[in-house]
C-alpha angles and dihedrals in degrees: 000000000000090000093056090045092051089046093053090049091051093046089048092053092046091052092049092048091050090050093048092049089048093053092043091049092047091050093047091048093042090234110175101200096181091053090047089050097048092043096052093095093056092047090051091050092050091049089053093050096047103037106032139115093040115237117222094165090118096044095132094048089049094048089054092052089046090056089049089054091054091048090051092048094049091046092050091046093048091050091045090050095052095045092039093055093051090049094046090058089054092046102043114093089226097054107024114124094211141345094251092059093043092055095045096048091043090055093049093046091048094051089048092050100043099047107083122238092249092057091047088053092053094044094050096041092085093054103036103022126211121327152068095310092055090054091050091050092054096047093045092052096049089043091053094048092049095042095045091060097042093044090050092051090048091052091047087060095054117116109274093204091064094051092045090049091054091046093049093057093053102264115164124238094263091043090055087049099047098040101029112023102036102044093050096046099034096103093049092045092053091047091055092046090053088050091052088052089051092051089046093056091049094051098035092086092059091041088052095052091051102034103025128245136098128016092323088069091051090048089055093049091050090050093049092052093042093243094150099164090053089046092053091051090052091049093050089053092052089050092051091049090049091051092047092049095048089053095046097046091044091053093048093048092051091051092049096046095043 
């Protein structure tokens, strides 16, 4: 009985804390919830007037840009996967050559991972200007940072006995990696790489709006010229692509891990 009483008290404190944080956040951001609630009907009416009927008159152009978005996401993930795997070998406690390299590579990967895509687009804009290559660079950097960490954690979970056995028979560092680490961790590595592709396709639209390239750039153009029906059709195509990608990558990951 005491356990349930303590649990109710803790849950009550958590609920009160959440409510207080919500009220404080609303005050700091000047959120007028009543005005938002009462004005929802007007907002919905304005959406209906501005965005409908949906315009698919540029469907072929949008489809071409959507294909470019997929290619950028795949290219960024592939680059991030290759660089991430090399960095993971340096970061993992089981394969790192020395502690200095481990610390240096971990810092680089952490910086790449923790700076959002939008900030990377702004940083790189001065050097690479607006276009497909800039979008590719942004997605490669963020994919690298993410994959370097998850690949390193995957390698850390590899069976130490296998690696020690290869080392005992005189295998070199790369022989241990190629015949011990990679075969054992390959399903998980592929699964994380597919997850990176999925994330890149989700974020490619925003990256395209900021850095140029793909359907994100087209959505930015529609927004700038107030072509909201065309913008809505492009957004729906992105949503369909994300749903399809999620289904395909989930199916592949399940087949690999089973």
